C-alpha positions as CSV (number, residue, x, y, z in Angstrom):
1,X,2.8,-15.9,25.1
2,X,1.5,-12.8,23.5
3,X,4.5,-12.4,21.3
4,X,4.1,-16.0,20.1
5,X,0.5,-15.3,19.1
6,X,1.5,-12.1,17.3
7,X,4.2,-13.9,15.2
8,X,1.5,-16.3,14.0
9,X,-0.6,-13.4,12.8
10,X,2.1,-11.7,10.8
11,X,2.0,-12.1,7.0
12,X,5.3,-13.3,5.4
13,X,4.9,-12.5,1.7
14,X,4.5,-8.7,2.0
15,X,6.5,-6.4,-0.5
16,X,8.4,-3.4,0.7
17,X,5.9,-0.6,1.3
18,X,7.0,3.0,1.4
19,X,5.6,6.5,0.9
20,X,5.3,7.3,-2.8
21,X,4.6,3.7,-3.9
22,X,1.4,3.0,-5.9
23,X,-0.2,-0.1,-4.6
24,X,-3.1,-2.4,-5.4
25,X,-4.7,-3.7,-2.1
26,X,-7.0,-6.7,-2.5
27,X,-9.7,-6.6,0.2
28,X,-11.9,-9.5,1.2
29,X,-15.5,-8.1,1.4
30,X,-18.3,-10.0,3.0
31,X,-21.9,-9.4,1.8
32,X,-24.3,-11.7,3.7
33,X,-23.0,-15.2,3.3
34,X,-20.9,-14.4,0.2
35,X,-17.3,-13.2,0.1
36,X,-15.6,-11.4,-2.7
37,X,-12.4,-9.6,-3.4
38,X,-12.4,-5.8,-4.1
39,X,-9.2,-4.0,-5.4
40,X,-8.3,-0.6,-4.1
41,X,-5.5,1.1,-6.0
42,X,-3.8,4.3,-4.9
43,X,-0.7,6.1,-3.7
44,X,0.7,5.4,-0.2
45,X,0.9,8.8,1.5
46,X,1.8,7.5,5.0
47,X,3.2,4.5,6.8
48,X,2.6,4.1,10.5
49,X,3.1,1.7,13.3
50,X,5.9,1.1,15.8
51,X,5.6,-2.7,15.9
52,X,5.1,-5.0,12.9
53,X,1.7,-6.2,14.0
54,X,0.1,-2.8,14.3
55,X,1.7,-1.3,11.2
56,X,-0.6,0.4,8.7
57,X,-0.6,2.3,5.5
58,X,-2.7,5.2,4.3
59,X,-3.6,4.9,0.6
60,X,-5.0,7.9,-1.4
61,X,-6.8,7.8,-4.7
62,X,-8.9,10.3,-6.6
63,X,-12.4,9.2,-7.7
64,X,-14.5,11.6,-9.9
65,X,-12.4,14.5,-8.8
66,X,-12.8,13.7,-5.1
67,X,-9.8,12.5,-3.0
68,X,-10.5,9.3,-1.0
69,X,-8.1,8.0,1.6
70,X,-8.3,4.7,3.3
71,X,-6.2,3.3,6.2
72,X,-5.2,-0.4,5.9
73,X,-3.7,-2.4,8.7
74,X,-1.1,-4.4,6.8
75,X,-1.4,-7.7,8.7
76,X,-5.2,-7.7,8.7
77,X,-6.8,-11.0,7.7
78,X,-9.2,-9.1,5.5
79,X,-6.4,-8.1,3.1
80,X,-5.8,-10.9,0.6
81,X,-2.7,-9.4,-1.0
82,X,-0.8,-6.1,-1.7
83,X,1.0,-5.5,-5.0
84,X,3.4,-2.6,-5.7
85,X,2.6,-1.3,-9.2
86,X,4.8,1.8,-9.3
87,X,7.6,3.3,-7.3
88,X,8.1,7.0,-7.1
89,X,11.1,8.8,-5.6
90,X,10.0,11.1,-2.8
91,X,11.9,13.0,-0.1
92,X,9.4,12.9,2.6
93,X,7.8,10.1,4.6
94,X,4.4,11.8,4.9
95,X,3.0,13.1,1.6
96,X,0.2,15.2,3.0
97,X,1.0,18.0,0.4
98,X,-0.7,15.8,-2.2
99,X,-4.1,16.5,-0.7
100,X,-3.9,20.1,-1.9
101,X,-4.3,21.1,-5.6
102,X,-1.6,23.1,-7.3
103,X,1.7,22.9,-9.0
104,X,4.7,21.0,-7.8
105,X,3.0,17.8,-6.9
106,X,4.7,15.6,-9.5
107,X,6.2,12.3,-8.4
108,X,9.2,10.9,-10.3
109,X,8.7,7.3,-11.3
110,X,11.3,4.5,-10.8
111,X,11.1,1.3,-12.8
112,X,9.3,-1.7,-11.3
113,X,9.9,-5.1,-12.8
114,X,7.3,-7.9,-12.3
115,X,8.7,-11.2,-11.0
116,X,10.5,-13.2,-13.6
117,X,11.5,-10.2,-15.8
118,X,15.2,-9.1,-16.0
119,X,16.1,-6.0,-13.9
120,X,18.2,-3.1,-15.2
121,X,21.3,-4.6,-13.5
122,X,21.0,-7.9,-15.2
123,X,20.3,-6.5,-18.7
C-alpha cells in the first residue's frame, strides 16, 4: 500500500541529473495567498538518496562572491520543473572541492542540445 502511494508521488518527466550538471530549478513559492515561481540556477555538487522518492540534489551557486548551497528533494510538489542547461565532465560524484577557492577547479563542458535541435550524431 505504501509503495503504491509512493509511485503516485514520483515525477515522470525528470531529466538525467548528475554531479557537474548546471541546472535551473523552478520553485513554487507561496507568499500569503499568492503563488509564484522562482528560478534557482546552479551547479549540482551532490546527488543523494537510496530510493527514488527520497532522492535529492545539492545545488551550489555564487551570489555576490558568497557561495550558496540549497538541497532540493527531486520529487517535491514545490518543484515545478528542472532543466539541465550545461553538462560538465567530472570524475567524482561529490564535488565538495568546488567550495574552496584556488586553481584547478575548472569544469570541462559537454554540448547540450535543446529538444528539437539536431545532435552531434545526427549532423
